[in-house]
C-alpha positions in Angstrom: 11.0 28.4 -0.4 13.8 29.8 -2.5 14.9 28.6 -5.8 18.0 29.0 -8.0 18.3 29.1 -11.7 21.8 27.7 -11.9 24.8 26.4 -9.9 26.9 29.4 -10.8 26.7 30.9 -7.3 28.1 27.9 -5.5 31.7 29.1 -5.5 34.8 28.0 -7.3 35.9 25.7 -4.5 32.8 23.5 -5.0 32.4 23.9 -8.7 34.8 21.1 -9.7 32.9 18.6 -7.6 29.6 19.8 -9.0 30.9 19.3 -12.6 32.2 15.8 -11.7 28.9 14.8 -10.2 27.1 15.9 -13.3 29.3 13.7 -15.4 29.0 10.7 -13.0 25.3 11.0 -12.3 23.4 9.1 -9.6 21.3 6.0 -9.9 17.9 7.3 -9.2 16.1 3.9 -8.7 18.5 1.4 -7.2 17.6 -2.3 -7.0 19.3 -3.8 -4.0 18.1 -7.3 -4.8 19.6 -7.5 -8.3 23.3 -7.4 -7.6 26.1 -8.4 -5.2 26.7 -5.4 -3.0 30.2 -4.6 -1.8 32.5 -1.7 -0.9 35.2 -1.1 -3.5 36.6 1.5 -5.9 34.2 0.4 -8.6 31.1 0.6 -6.4 28.9 3.6 -7.4 27.8 6.0 -4.7 25.4 6.1 -3.0 25.1 2.3 -2.4 22.0 0.7 -3.7 20.9 -0.4 -0.2 21.4 3.0 1.4 18.8 4.0 4.0 18.8 6.6 6.8 19.6 10.3 7.2 22.4 10.2 4.7 19.7 10.1 2.0 18.3 13.4 3.1 20.7 15.6 1.2 19.4 18.6 -0.6 20.2 18.3 -4.4 21.4 21.2 -6.5 19.0 23.0 -8.8 19.2 22.0 -12.5 19.8 24.5 -15.2 16.9 26.6 -16.3 14.5 25.3 -13.6 12.8 28.6 -13.0 11.7 28.7 -16.7 10.2 25.3 -16.7 6.6 24.4 -16.1 5.0 21.2 -14.8 1.5 19.8 -15.5 0.2 17.3 -13.0 -2.8 15.3 -14.1 -4.7 14.3 -11.0 -4.4 15.5 -7.5 -4.2 12.2 -5.6 -1.4 11.5 -3.3 1.0 10.7 -6.2 0.2 14.1 -7.9 0.5 16.0 -4.7 3.8 14.3 -3.9 5.2 15.1 -7.3 4.5 18.8 -6.7 6.2 18.5 -3.3 9.4 17.0 -4.8 9.4 19.4 -7.7 9.5 22.3 -5.2 11.8 20.9 -2.5 14.3 18.9 -4.5 13.7 20.2 -8.0 13.8 23.9 -6.9 10.9 24.6 -9.3 8.9 27.7 -8.4 5.5 26.6 -7.1 3.8 29.0 -9.4 5.1 27.0 -12.4 3.1 23.9 -11.3 -0.5 23.4 -12.4 -2.8 20.5 -11.4 -5.6 19.4 -13.8 -8.1 17.7 -11.6 -11.4 16.2 -12.9 -13.2 16.3 -9.5 -14.2 19.4 -7.5 -11.9 18.4 -4.7 -8.3 17.2 -4.5 -7.2 13.9 -3.0 -8.1 11.2 -5.6 -8.8 7.9 -3.8 -8.0 9.5 -0.4 -11.4 10.8 0.4 -13.4 11.6 3.6 -16.6 13.5 3.5 -20.1 13.8 5.0 -21.6 14.8 8.3 -23.2 13.3 11.3 -26.7 14.0 10.1 -26.5 12.5 6.6 -23.7 10.1 7.4 -20.0 10.2 6.9 -18.2 8.2 4.1 -14.7 7.0 3.5 -14.2 4.6 0.6 -11.2 3.1 2.3 -8.7 3.5 5.2 -5.0 3.5 5.6 -3.0 0.7 7.4 0.3 2.5 7.8 3.7 1.3 9.0 7.0 3.0 10.0 9.2 2.1 7.0 7.4 4.1 4.3 10.6 6.2 3.8 9.4 8.2 0.9 6.0 8.9 2.4 7.4 10.0 5.8 10.0 12.1 4.0 7.2 14.2 2.6 5.2 14.5 5.8 8.3 15.2 7.9 8.2 18.7 6.3 4.4 19.4 6.0 3.0 21.5 8.9 0.9 19.5 11.4 -2.8 19.6 11.2 -3.4 20.6 14.8 0.0 21.3 16.5 1.5 24.8 16.0 4.6 25.5 14.0 7.3 24.2 13.7 5.7 20.7 14.2 4.9 18.5 11.2 2.4 15.8 10.3 5.0 13.2 11.2 5.6 14.8 14.6 1.9 14.7 15.3 1.6 11.1 14.0 4.4 10.0 16.3 2.9 11.6 19.3 -0.5 9.8 18.7 1.0 6.4 17.9 3.8 6.4 20.5 1.3 7.2 23.2 -1.3 4.7 21.9 0.1 1.4 20.9 -2.1 -0.4 18.3 -3.3 -3.9 18.9 -6.3 -6.1 18.5 -8.0 -8.3 21.0 -10.7 -9.6 18.6 -9.0 -10.1 15.2 -11.2 -13.0 14.3 -14.8 -13.7 15.2 -17.1 -16.7 14.8 -20.5 -18.0 16.0 -22.2 -14.6 16.1 -19.7 -12.5 17.8 -17.5 -15.0 19.7 -13.8 -14.3 19.6 -11.9 -17.0 17.8 -8.3 -17.9 18.7 -5.9 -15.9 16.5 -2.7 -16.5 18.3 -0.9 -18.5 15.6 -0.7 -18.7 11.8 -2.2 -22.3 11.7 0.3 -23.5 9.1 1.5 -27.1 8.8 5.1 -27.7 8.0 4.2 -28.5 4.4 2.3 -25.2 4.1 5.3 -23.3 5.6 7.4 -24.8 2.8 4.9 -23.4 0.3 5.6 -19.9 1.7 9.4 -20.5 1.5 9.1 -21.7 -2.0 7.4 -18.5 -3.0 10.0 -16.4 -1.3 12.8 -18.3 -3.2 11.0 -18.0 -6.5 12.4 -15.4 -9.1 10.0 -12.6 -9.9 10.4 -13.2 -13.7 9.1 -16.8 -13.2 5.7 -15.6 -11.8 4.1 -13.8 -14.7 0.3 -14.2 -14.9 0.3 -16.8 -12.1 -2.5 -16.5 -9.5 -2.5 -17.2 -5.8 -4.7 -20.3 -6.1 -2.4 -21.7 -8.8 0.6 -21.5 -6.5 -0.8 -22.5 -3.1 -2.6 -25.6 -2.1 -6.3 -25.6 -1.1 -5.3 -26.3 2.5 -3.1 -23.2 2.6 -5.9 -21.1 1.5 -8.0 -22.2 4.5 -5.4 -21.3 7.1 -5.5 -18.5 9.7 -2.4 -17.0 8.0 -4.2 -16.6 4.7 -7.3 -15.2 6.4 -5.1 -12.6 8.2 -3.3 -11.9 4.9 -6.2 -11.6 2.5 -8.5 -9.6 4.8 -5.8 -7.2 5.8 -4.4 -6.6 2.3 -7.6 -7.4 0.3 -6.1 -10.2 -1.7 -8.3 -12.7 -3.6 -7.4 -16.2 -4.7 -7.4 -15.1 -8.3 -5.0 -12.2 -7.8 -1.3 -12.1 -8.7 1.0 -14.4 -6.8 3.9 -12.2 -7.9 2.3 -9.3 -6.0 1.8 -11.6 -3.0 5.5 -12.4 -3.2 6.5 -8.7 -3.3 4.3 -8.1 -0.3 6.0 -10.9 1.7 9.4 -9.4 1.0 8.3 -5.9 1.6 6.6 -6.6 4.9 8.6 -9.6 6.2 9.7 -7.5 9.2 6.1 -7.2 10.2 5.2 -10.8 10.1 5.0 -11.3 13.9 2.4 -8.5 14.1 0.2 -9.8 11.3 -2.3 -11.6 13.6 -2.7 -9.0 16.3 -2.1 -5.8 14.2 0.7 -4.6 16.5 2.8 -3.9 13.4 0.5 -1.0 12.3 0.3 2.7 13.0 -2.9 4.5 12.2 -3.7 8.2 11.7 -5.8 10.2 14.2 -8.4 11.1 11.6 -9.5 9.8 8.2 -7.2 9.7 5.2 -8.3 13.0 3.7 -8.0 15.1 6.8 -4.8 13.4 8.0 -2.8 13.6 4.7 -4.5 15.4 1.8 -5.6 18.5 3.6 -2.3 19.4 5.2 -0.3 18.6 2.1 -2.6 20.6 -0.2 -2.7 23.5 2.2 1.1 23.6 2.1 1.2 23.4 -1.7 -1.3 26.2 -2.1 0.7 28.3 0.4 3.7 27.8 -1.8 1.7 29.0 -4.8 0.8 26.0 -6.9 -2.2 26.3 -9.3 -5.1 23.9 -9.5 -7.9 23.7 -12.1 -10.8 21.6 -10.9 -13.5 20.1 -13.1 -10.9 19.5 -15.8 -11.0 16.1 -17.4 -7.8 15.2 -19.4 -8.8 13.1 -22.4 -5.5 12.6 -24.2 -1.9 13.7 -24.6 -0.6 14.5 -28.1 2.9 13.1 -28.4 5.5 13.8 -31.1 6.5 10.2 -32.1 8.0 10.9 -35.5 11.4 12.0 -34.3 13.5 9.3 -35.9 15.5 8.9 -32.7 12.9 6.9 -30.7 12.0 9.8 -28.4 8.4 10.5 -27.3 7.6 14.1 -26.3 4.2 15.5 -25.1 3.3 18.5 -27.1 -0.3 19.3 -26.0 -2.8 18.2 -23.3 -6.4 17.7 -24.4 -9.0 18.5 -21.8 -12.7 18.8 -21.3 -14.0 21.1 -18.6 -17.1 23.0 -17.6 -16.4 25.6 -20.3 -16.0 23.0 -23.0 -12.9 21.5 -24.7 -9.5 23.0 -23.9 -6.0 22.5 -25.2 -2.9 23.3 -23.1 0.4 23.6 -25.0 3.4 21.9 -23.4 6.7 23.8 -23.9 9.9 22.2 -25.0 11.3 22.1 -21.5 8.0 21.5 -19.6 7.1 18.3 -17.8 3.9 16.2 -17.6 3.0 13.9 -14.8 0.0 11.6 -15.2 -1.6 9.1 -12.8 -2.4 6.1 -15.0 -5.6 4.2 -14.1 -7.7 4.6 -11.0 -8.8 2.3 -8.2 -11.8 4.3 -7.3 -13.1 5.5 -10.7 -16.7 4.8 -11.5 -17.6 4.2 -7.8 -21.3 3.5 -7.4 -22.9 4.8 -4.2 -25.8 3.7 -2.1 -27.4 4.5 1.3 -29.8 3.2 3.9 -32.5 2.4 1.4 -30.7 2.3 -2.0 -28.3 -0.4 -3.3 -25.5 0.8 -5.5 -25.6 0.3 -9.3 -22.5 0.0 -11.4 -22.2 1.3 -14.9 -23.2 -1.1 -17.7 -20.3 -3.4 -18.6 -20.0 -1.9 -22.1 -19.1 1.5 -20.4 -16.7 0.0 -18.0 -13.2 1.3 -18.0 -14.2 4.3 -20.1 -13.8 6.9 -17.4 -11.1 9.5 -17.7 -8.3 7.8 -15.8 -8.6 4.5 -17.6 -9.4 6.0 -21.0 -6.4 8.3 -20.8 -4.2 5.3 -20.2 -5.8 3.4 -23.0 -5.2 6.3 -25.4 -1.5 6.4 -24.4 -1.3 2.6 -24.8 -2.7 2.9 -28.3 0.2 5.1 -29.3 3.0 2.8 -28.1 3.5 -0.5 -26.3 5.8 1.3 -23.8 2.7 2.5 -22.0 1.6 -1.0 -21.0 -1.7 -2.9 -21.3 -4.4 -1.2 -19.2 -7.0 -3.9 -20.1 -5.1 -6.4 -18.1 -6.2 -4.5 -15.0 -9.6 -3.0 -15.9 -10.9 -5.8 -18.0 -12.2 -8.1 -15.3 -14.6 -6.1 -13.1 -15.9 -9.1 -11.1 -12.3 -9.9 -10.2 -11.4 -6.4 -9.1 -14.6 -5.2 -7.3 -15.5 -5.0 -3.7 -17.8 -2.8 -1.6 -17.3 -0.8 1.5 -19.9 0.7 3.8 -19.4 3.5 6.2 -21.6 3.5 9.3 -22.4 6.6 11.3 -23.5 5.4 14.7 -25.3 6.9 17.7 -25.4 4.9 21.0 -27.1 1.6 20.5 -26.6 -2.1 21.3 -24.1 -2.1 18.4 -21.9 0.3 20.3 -22.2 -1.8 23.4 -21.0 -4.8 21.5 -18.2 -2.7 20.0 -16.9 -1.9 23.5 -16.5 -5.6 24.2 -14.4 -6.1 21.1 -12.2 -3.0 21.5 -9.0 -2.5 23.5 -10.2 0.9 24.7 -13.6 2.5 25.0 -14.3 3.7 21.4 -15.4 7.1 22.8 -12.0 7.6 24.6 -10.1 8.8 21.5 -7.6 5.9 21.8 -7.3 2.7 19.7 -10.6 0.8 19.5 -10.5 -2.4 17.5 -6.9 -1.9 16.4 -7.7 -2.7 12.8 -10.2 -4.9 11.0 -12.2 -7.6 12.7 -13.1 -10.5 10.4 -16.1 -12.8 10.7 -14.5 -16.1 9.6 -17.8 -17.9 9.2 -19.3 -15.1 7.0 -20.2 -16.2 3.5 -19.2 -12.7 2.4 -16.0 -12.9 4.4 -17.1 -9.7 6.0 -14.8 -7.5 8.1 -15.3 -4.2 10.0 -13.1 -1.7 11.9 -13.4 1.1 14.3 -10.4 3.5 14.2 -9.6 6.1 16.7 -12.6 8.5 17.3 -13.5 11.0 16.2 -12.7 9.9 12.7 -13.6 13.3 11.4 -12.6 16.6 13.0 -16.2 17.9 13.2 -17.6 14.6 14.5 -19.9 15.0 17.5 -18.9 13.4 20.8 -21.8 10.9 20.7 -21.1 9.6 17.2 -18.9 6.7 16.2 -17.8 6.0 12.6 -17.4 2.3 11.6 -16.2 0.9 8.3 -17.0 -2.5 6.8 -16.2 -4.4 3.7 -16.4 -7.9 2.3 -14.2 -10.0 -0.1 -16.7 -12.7 -1.2 -19.6 -10.4 -1.7 -21.2 -12.2 -4.7 -22.4 -15.0 -2.4 -25.8 -14.8 -0.6 -25.5 -13.5 2.9 -26.0 -15.8 5.9 -29.0 -13.8 7.3 -29.8 -11.5 4.4 -30.0 -14.0 1.5 -28.7 -11.7 -1.2 -25.2 -10.9 -2.6 -23.8 -7.8 -0.9 -24.0 -5.5 -4.0 -27.7 -6.1 -4.2 -28.3 -5.0 -0.6 -29.2 -1.6 0.7 -27.2 -0.1 3.5 -29.7 -1.3 6.1 -29.5 -4.8 4.8 -25.7 -4.8 5.0 -26.0 -3.5 8.6 -28.5 -6.3 9.4 -26.0 -8.9 8.1 -23.3 -7.4 10.2 -25.5 -7.4 13.3 -26.3 -11.1 12.7 -22.6 -12.0 12.9 -22.4 -9.9 16.1 -25.3 -11.7 17.7 -27.6 -8.7 17.7 -30.5 -9.8 15.6 -32.9 -9.5 18.6 -32.0 -5.8 18.9 -32.1 -4.8 15.2 -34.7 -2.1 15.5 -32.6 -0.2 18.1 -29.4 -0.5 15.9 -31.1 0.5 12.7 -32.7 3.6 14.3 -29.3 4.8 15.5 -27.2 4.1 12.4 -26.7 5.8 9.0 -25.1 3.9 6.2 -23.4 5.0 3.0 -22.2 2.5 0.5 -19.3 2.7 -2.0 -19.1 -0.1 -4.7 -15.8 0.2 -6.4 -15.3 -1.8 -9.7 -11.5 -1.3 -9.8 -10.5 -1.2 -6.2 -8.2 -4.2 -6.5 -7.4 -3.9 -10.2 -3.8 -3.4 -9.3 -3.7 -6.9 -7.9 -4.8 -8.6 -11.1 -2.4 -11.2 -12.6 0.2 -9.4 -14.7 3.3 -10.0 -16.8 6.3 -7.9 -17.8 5.3 -5.1 -20.0 1.7 -4.8 -18.7 2.6 -1.8 -16.6 4.7 1.1 -17.9 7.9 2.3 -16.4 7.7 5.5 -14.4 9.4 7.2 -17.3 8.4 5.0 -20.3 11.2 4.3 -22.8 12.0 7.2 -25.0 9.8 9.7 -23.1 11.5 13.0 -22.7 9.0 15.0 -20.6 6.4 12.5 -19.4 6.2 10.4 -16.2 3.6 7.9 -15.1 2.7 7.6 -11.4 0.4 5.7 -9.1 -0.6 2.1 -8.6 -0.2 0.8 -12.2 3.4 1.6 -13.0 6.6 -0.6 -12.6 9.0 -0.4 -9.7 11.9 -2.7 -8.8 10.7 -4.1 -5.5 7.8 -2.1 -4.1 4.2 -3.2 -3.8 0.9 -1.7 -4.9 -2.1 -0.5 -2.8 0.0 1.7 -0.5 0.5 5.4 -0.1 4.2 4.7 -0.2 4.2 3.3 -3.7 2.3 6.3 -5.0 4.8 8.7 -3.4 7.7 6.6 -4.6 6.6 6.7 -8.2 6.1 10.4 -8.1 9.5 10.9 -6.6 11.1 8.7 -9.3 9.4 10.7 -12.0 10.5 14.0 -10.7 14.2 13.0 -10.2 14.3 11.2 -13.5 12.8 13.9 -15.7 14.8 16.7 -14.0 18.1 14.7 -13.8 18.3 15.3 -10.1 21.4 13.8 -8.5 19.6 12.1 -5.7 18.6 8.5 -5.0 15.1 7.3 -4.3 15.7 4.7 -1.6 14.9 1.1 -2.3 12.4 -0.7 -0.1 13.2 -1.1 3.6 15.8 -4.0 3.8 14.1 -5.9 6.6 14.2 -9.1 4.5 18.0 -9.1 4.8 18.0 -8.6 8.6 18.8 -12.0 10.3 16.8 -11.0 13.3 13.7 -10.3 11.2 14.2 -13.5 9.3 14.4 -15.6 12.4 11.4 -13.8 13.9 9.3 -14.4 10.8 10.4 -18.1 10.8 9.2 -18.4 14.4 5.9 -16.8 13.5 5.2 -18.9 10.5 6.0 -22.0 12.7 3.1 -21.0 14.9 5.3 -19.4 17.5 7.1 -22.7 18.2 10.8 -23.3 18.0 11.7 -23.8 14.4 13.9 -26.6 13.1 17.5 -25.9 14.0 16.6 -23.3 16.7 18.0 -25.5 19.4 21.3 -25.8 17.7 21.5 -22.0 17.2 20.6 -21.5 20.9 23.4 -23.9 21.9 25.9 -22.0 19.7 24.9 -18.5 20.5 23.9 -18.8 24.2 26.0 -16.6 26.4 27.4 -14.7 23.4 26.9 -11.2 22.1 24.5 -12.5 19.5 22.2 -14.5 21.7 19.4 -12.0 21.6 18.9 -12.3 17.8 17.0 -15.5 18.5 13.2 -14.8 18.9 11.2 -15.8 21.9 7.5 -16.7 22.2 5.3 -14.5 24.4 6.0 -16.4 27.6 9.4 -18.0 26.9 12.7 -17.5 28.7 15.9 -18.6 26.9 17.1 -20.3 30.0 13.9 -22.4 30.2 14.4 -23.4 26.5 17.9 -24.7 27.3 16.7 -26.6 30.4 13.9 -28.2 28.4 16.3 -30.0 26.2 15.4 -28.2 23.0 18.7 -29.0 21.5 18.4 -32.7 22.1 14.8 -32.8 21.1 15.4 -31.1 17.8 18.3 -33.5 17.0 15.8 -36.3 17.4 13.2 -34.5 15.2 15.8 -34.1 12.5 16.7 -37.8 12.7 13.1 -38.7 12.5 12.4 -36.4 9.5 15.4 -38.0 7.7 14.0 -41.5 8.4 10.4 -40.5 7.3 11.1 -39.8 3.7 7.5 -39.0 2.8 7.6 -36.0 5.1 10.4 -34.4 3.1 9.4 -35.6 -0.4 8.3 -32.2 -1.6 11.3 -30.4 0.0 13.7 -33.0 -1.5 12.1 -32.3 -4.9 12.8 -28.6 -4.6 16.4 -29.2 -3.5 16.9 -31.6 -6.4 15.6 -29.0 -8.8 18.0 -26.5 -7.5 20.9 -29.0 -7.8 19.9 -29.7 -11.4 20.0 -26.0 -12.2 23.4 -25.7 -10.6 24.8 -28.6 -12.6 23.4 -27.0 -15.7 25.2 -23.8 -15.0 28.4 -25.6 -14.3 
């Protein structure tokens, strides 16, 4: 990949426009939700809501880029993406980029290791979707894992998922392995209003409010919330602000929430699918990586008098002792603040995991580095808001390496294809709704590892309410060995009379992660740093614990987004990082989500819309249920029936008391503004 040190070779005809663009600049991080968008002479370009191929422009190199160096602390997906954007869009020579990685392997939380004999292990998996624009931008240029050049990871991903549609036929189980109806969201009209109320709420009004403080107890018992919390790993005590952001971010997927048809999964585990091809490309470009290098602190020049903050040195500890790296005046530093998987405790068939003592919690390198930065200035946020409540941020996953057994026979019954076929199996997680642990498991496409033998299946299980005694193994999940977790799972699958066969054919490896949902903890403004904290001249923060306008946490997309923002901001690149996919503003998506939340029944006012739009160009924007025909809806008198419902609701004041209260509150605010 070629680089350029200046724009001087662009030619005189383009030079005036280059200079004008430098003066004008580009808004790197647009917020399409914070303004009234319109076309006009005063509207900056590109528009804040721009998506699509027009965003794929190649920016010009900035002055002196070949002389600058970049230090990237951590080689998780954020760090790897930062290097990608430095090379492709920043035109930085790859040899000027150095990773400082504390582990002996790259990837951060995106792991995947082991073998069929000792057991495979993945601490987590990836529920992907199609609108991760920043993520897919990266992998549209990274060479494919198995296809020959010029094909990319994205090309490979599309082939697998376009040919093998994802769906679940057993999303919920009960009564020891019986499939439970999961066709609707199970929301009453009042509970639907609770969702609408959250969507209408302003983000700044939700500081430090939890899910259980916002929603009623009845809502927390619905199928909708079961789908939601088990798919995204939300707990009742987590941030309702983050839940709101999730609802806006994934509103376009609402009608696939129950059967998982909205998801696309990789062929292999997260490491082999994403980390390995991206790291291979980066090394081929010439980046440097130093393993076993723990960054303990950054020395910043704070006494500048102008409010700037500049990294001068990087303090490290490695296998050869303490080290100091000097950061040049024009060099850049990218740091992943915090870590979801730091201090993971491991277990196996016969050993339960053991976490560090509480007085040592949050003292690992990722958290300690962030704490050290926060101690220098409040612009770096408040890490203890996220790592200070381990019981609230912990859960455990177990990876099962399975030979043929009754467990595999039961798995076939719950899968949409034979698990040994290489096609979609369970189509996502399967949840035991009557499990005291609220246990879920999944079987992704097999093989899950490239070297996996044909007769081996890899399963993954986790639980949200693991501190309660199990239903068969009367212990909290973290106190259990791998075999005991497997026994509890077999109980909920109705396999207790065949335990010996299952245990003999299955290896278990446990990962107990004390910060795995730390990013979901209740937060307020200022708790997370900006990607480029105020006054910082050469430092960017990345990952799951930094502020973005509208994106969510716990996704690969948010890690890539923050890395991209950091690169563009520090280098002054005239290119925009697209805001989140605007599905929430698409009337078709909104109507579809409304139908879904109304348990796939016609929503209030739908009959009127069908009467107005029937036979017009726009009639197909109205959603249909699985077996519905618009002509049948018209014949059934939906319009007349809904008019009667509206009249009845108006007469039954108690049904609308809560909604009337919200409307009255809005009217009061409007009068106050007048």
